[in-house]
N, C-alpha and C positions, 0 to 999 in steps of 0.2 A: 857319276855322270848320270843325268836324269834319263828316263825313258824317252821323253819328248826330245831331247837332244839327239839321242840315237836315232829316232824316226826321222828328224829332220835331217840328219847326216845320210841316212838311207835314200830319202827323197833326191837329196842333191847328187849322190853317187849315181843313182839310176837315171836321174834326169841329165846330168852333164858332167858327172864326175868318171871316175874310173873303177866301176863295181867290179868284183871279182868275176862275175859271169860273162865278161865281154864288153863290148863297146856300150856305151850309154845312149840313151835315146836321141840327144842331139848329135852324138858322134856318129851315129847312123844315117843323120840327115845332112850332114856337113857335105857341101859341095854338089848337091843335087840340084839340077835345074828344074824349072816349072815342067817342062816337057817330059823329063824323066820321072818327076813324081807323079804326073798325071797318067802315065802308061800303065796298061793292065797286061802285064806279061803272062798272068795265069787267068785263064778263062774263069769267070763267075767269082773271082777274088776282089778284094778292095785293093785300090791303088794305094801307093805311098801317101799320096795326097789325102786321100780319105782316111787312112789309118792316122795320119798326124792330126787332122781335125778331130777325129774320134777321141784321141788321147786328151786333147785339149777340152773336149766336152766333159770328159769324166773327172779331169781334174777340177773342172768348175762345179760339177755335181757334187763331189766330195767336199768341196769347200762350201757350198751352199748348205749342204747336210750338217756340217760342223756348225756353222754360223746361225742357221735357221732352226735346227734341232729338230727337224721333221724329214720324212722320206720324201725325196725329191726325185721324182721319175722323169724320163724323157721318152719321148716317142720314138719310134724306129727312124723317122726322118730327121729327129734332132740328134739321135745317137750317132748316126752315119750321114752327116750333111754331104750333100753331092757336091763334086767338083765342077767348076765352070766348063762350058763346051770348049771355049777357046781360052785356056789359061794363059796367063802373062806372067812374067817374072814378078811385077809388082803384086800381083795376086799371091803368088807362092810366098813372097816375102812377108806378106800381111798374115798368112797362115802361121808362119814360124813366128812371127811377133806375137800373135794371139797365144801360141802355145807357151811362149816364154812368159807372158803376162798372166795367164791363168796359173801357171806353176808359181810364179812369184806371189800371187794372190793366196794361194793354198799354203805356202810357206808362213805367210804373214798370219794366217787363221789358225795354223796349226801352233805357231810360236806362243800363242797365249794360253794354249791348253795346259792343264797341270797334270802330272803323273796320277793325282788322285782320281781324276776323272776318266781315265782310260777304259775302264771296264763299263762304263755307263753306255746304255743304247744310245746310238747316234741319232735315233729318231723315236718319236713318241708313237708313231703309226706302226703297226704291224702289217706288212703287205700280204694279203691273202695268196697271191700268186707265188710269192717267195716263200711264205709261211714262218718267216723268223726275222726278227730284227737283227742288226749289227752293232757291235760295239764300236766305240770310236778307235779303239786299239786294232781291231780287225780292219776296218776300213782304212786306217792309214797305212798299214802294211800292204793292203790291197792295192792302194795308189802306186806304191814303189814296184810291186809285182807287176801291175798293169803296164807301166812304162817299160819295164825289161822285156815283158811278153811282146809288146809292139815292136821294141828295138829289134828283136830276133826276126820278126816278120819283116821288118823293113830291110834288114841285113840281107835275107835271103831274096827279096824282091829287087834290091840293088844290083844283085848278080845277074838279073835276068833282063834288066832295062839296058837300052843302048846308050 
């Protein structure tokens, strides 16, 4: 089995499969209403809504870094898009649809990568703030890790929302 095939499997497990670590990202979001997703049960913490949008943003950033071959940065406002003041179920369903769409687009971009290119830098620009570039391999593993990290946050927040 190729390494790309293994990475794609890890993406799928973390996103909507059955990872060994616990529920997948989508499993933690199942059955949530817009009102629940928008709650802030922990002061100064992000809501489930914001975390979900953030996960979508970073799947898109990773896809763009793969496709464009350069360091794509986002502002804090882009990184953590705000939720609407009066969120509706339609708004929430659009957030979930966007998450699924960006995930599928990232899978498509990853599927065309060859194992021979995994150690290449994902970008040609070295960010002075970060101090180093990242390989395609590290970035792709990071996406799966990012999904599961936020799945854990969402699982905890779910316990605190009414």
